[in-house]
C-alpha positions as CSV (number, residue, x, y, z in Angstrom):
1,V,-0.1,0.4,-0.1
2,E,1.6,3.2,-1.1
3,I,-0.1,6.6,1.3
4,P,0.1,9.4,-1.7
5,D,0.1,13.1,-1.6
6,P,-1.8,14.6,-2.0
7,L,-5.0,12.2,-1.6
8,G,-8.0,13.6,-2.9
9,G,-6.3,17.0,-3.0
10,Y,-5.5,16.9,0.5
11,T,-1.9,16.7,2.0
12,V,-1.6,13.9,3.4
13,T,-0.1,14.1,7.3
14,S,-1.1,11.6,9.6
15,I,-2.1,8.4,9.2
16,A,-5.3,7.5,11.8
17,P,-5.5,5.4,14.7
18,G,-6.0,1.4,13.0
19,A,-6.3,2.8,9.5
20,C,-4.9,0.0,8.0
21,G,-4.7,-2.9,11.6
22,G,-5.2,-6.3,10.4
23,S,-4.4,-6.6,7.1
24,S,-3.3,-10.2,5.4
25,T,-2.7,-8.7,2.2
26,I,-0.2,-5.7,1.8
27,N,3.3,-6.6,2.2
28,E,4.8,-3.5,1.9
29,V,4.2,0.0,3.4
30,V,4.8,3.5,1.7
31,I,4.3,6.4,3.2
32,A,4.3,9.6,1.8
33,D,7.0,12.1,3.0
34,T,4.2,15.0,3.3
35,V,3.4,12.5,7.2
36,G,4.2,13.6,10.0
37,S,2.6,11.2,12.8
38,I,1.9,7.7,12.6
39,G,-1.6,6.8,14.9
40,K,-2.0,4.3,17.2
41,M,-2.3,0.9,16.3
42,S,-2.3,1.9,12.1
43,F,-1.0,-1.4,11.2
44,A,-1.3,-3.5,14.3
45,Y,-2.2,-6.9,13.4
46,S,-1.1,-7.0,9.4
47,S,0.6,-10.1,9.5
48,G,1.3,-9.5,5.9
49,I,4.1,-6.2,6.1
50,K,7.8,-7.5,5.6
51,S,8.7,-3.6,4.8
52,V,8.5,-0.5,5.9
53,K,9.1,2.7,4.2
54,L,8.9,5.5,6.7
55,P,9.2,9.0,5.9
56,A,12.2,11.4,6.4
57,G,9.9,13.6,8.5
58,L,7.9,11.9,10.9
59,K,8.4,13.3,14.4
60,E,6.1,10.4,15.7
61,I,5.2,6.6,15.5
62,G,1.8,5.7,17.8
63,E,1.6,3.2,20.2
64,G,1.4,0.1,18.8
65,A,1.4,1.1,15.0
66,F,3.0,-1.8,13.9
67,Y,1.9,-4.3,16.7
68,Q,2.1,-7.8,16.0
69,C,3.6,-7.9,11.8
70,E,4.3,-10.4,12.6
71,N,6.6,-10.5,9.3
72,L,8.2,-7.4,9.3
73,W,12.4,-8.0,9.4
74,T,13.5,-4.1,9.3
75,I,12.8,-1.0,10.0
76,S,14.2,2.8,9.8
77,I,13.3,5.4,11.6
78,P,14.3,8.4,10.8
79,D,16.6,11.1,12.4
80,G,13.8,13.5,13.4
81,T,11.2,10.8,15.1
82,A,10.7,12.5,18.5
83,A,8.3,9.6,19.9
84,V,8.2,6.5,19.0
85,G,5.0,4.6,21.8
86,N,4.8,2.0,23.8
87,N,4.6,-1.4,22.0
88,A,5.1,0.1,18.4
89,F,7.9,-2.9,17.0
90,A,6.3,-5.6,20.5
91,L,5.7,-9.2,19.2
92,C,7.0,-8.5,15.1
93,S,8.7,-12.2,16.0
94,N,11.1,-11.7,13.0
95,L,12.2,-8.1,13.5
96,T,16.2,-8.3,13.4
97,A,17.0,-5.1,12.7
98,V,16.3,-1.7,13.5
99,T,18.0,2.1,13.0
100,A,17.0,4.6,15.1
101,P,19.7,7.3,14.9
102,N,18.4,9.9,17.5
103,S,15.2,7.8,18.9
104,S,13.3,6.4,21.7
105,V,12.2,2.9,20.5
106,A,9.2,0.9,21.5
107,F,10.5,-2.6,21.1
108,G,9.5,-6.2,22.8
109,Q,9.7,-10.1,22.1
110,A,11.8,-9.6,18.9
111,P,14.2,-12.9,19.1
112,G,17.5,-12.2,17.3
113,L,16.4,-7.5,17.2
114,R,20.2,-5.9,16.3
115,I,19.3,-2.1,16.7
116,Y,21.5,0.1,14.7
117,A,21.8,3.6,16.5
118,S,24.2,6.2,17.2
119,W,26.1,6.4,20.2
120,G,24.9,8.2,23.0
121,S,21.4,8.0,21.4
122,A,18.4,6.9,23.5
123,A,18.3,3.6,20.9
124,Q,22.0,2.6,22.0
125,I,20.6,3.6,25.8
126,Y,17.9,1.1,25.7
127,A,19.8,-1.5,23.4
128,E,21.8,-1.8,26.2
129,T,19.4,-1.4,29.2
130,N,17.3,-4.3,27.7
131,N,19.7,-7.1,25.9
132,I,19.6,-6.0,23.0
133,G,22.7,-6.0,19.8
134,Y,23.5,-2.9,19.4
135,E,26.5,-1.5,16.5
136,E,26.7,1.6,16.0
137,L,24.8,3.6,12.9
138,I,27.1,4.0,9.6
139,H,27.0,7.0,8.2
140,V,27.4,7.6,4.2
141,K,27.7,10.4,2.4
142,V,27.0,11.1,-1.6
143,N,28.3,14.9,-2.5
144,G,28.6,16.1,0.7
145,N,24.1,14.5,1.5
146,E,24.1,11.8,4.0
147,I,21.7,9.0,2.5
148,V,18.6,7.3,3.8
149,F,18.7,3.9,3.6
150,D,15.3,2.0,4.5
151,Q,17.3,-1.4,5.8
152,P,21.3,-0.2,8.3
153,C,24.9,-1.2,6.7
154,I,25.9,-3.8,8.3
155,T,29.7,-4.7,9.1
156,D,31.2,-8.1,8.6
157,T,34.3,-7.3,11.5
158,E,34.9,-11.4,10.4
159,N,36.0,-10.5,6.6
160,Y,36.7,-6.7,7.5
161,R,34.0,-5.0,5.0
162,T,31.4,-3.2,5.0
163,L,27.7,-4.1,3.0
164,V,26.3,-1.1,1.7
165,P,22.1,-1.2,0.3
166,M,23.6,-0.3,-3.2
167,R,19.6,0.8,-4.3
168,A,19.9,4.5,-1.9
169,V,23.6,5.4,-3.0
170,L,22.9,4.5,-7.0
171,E,19.6,6.9,-6.6
172,S,20.6,9.1,-5.3
173,L,23.3,9.4,-7.9
174,D,20.2,9.5,-10.3
175,G,21.4,5.6,-11.6
């Protein structure tokens, strides 16, 4: 599902509570850059969701917004997000990677979860406090502009290399 802008001639600034909850047919969510808030339980219990592209200007993710989206495996919370509600991503049993640069985060019962965040951020403190795997966020710039990835860069310490999702890099180069 794509949340477009405009919709019916109106700018989309938020997603209503429970708007798409309980769907088994939605497998990807792309949200317009004008959306600043995602309401409580907006996509909760949507078992088919595998990926979510959150907008760069997102300020708030409501309580339980993606609760029990059991097939969601990675999420990247934009840098300016000020609030992530309780249990926003709880019971996402296949969630293995979270990028949360400066946000506090709310996760529960996601075995194998790893949080990618800036050192000293609320996300890093949350990871350490709750015994969740943590890795410092890798920043990539192209022509002086930082690239925002929909999934985290991975450090392969065994082979001394960093793996970067190429799509965002190529798109920033108009590729």
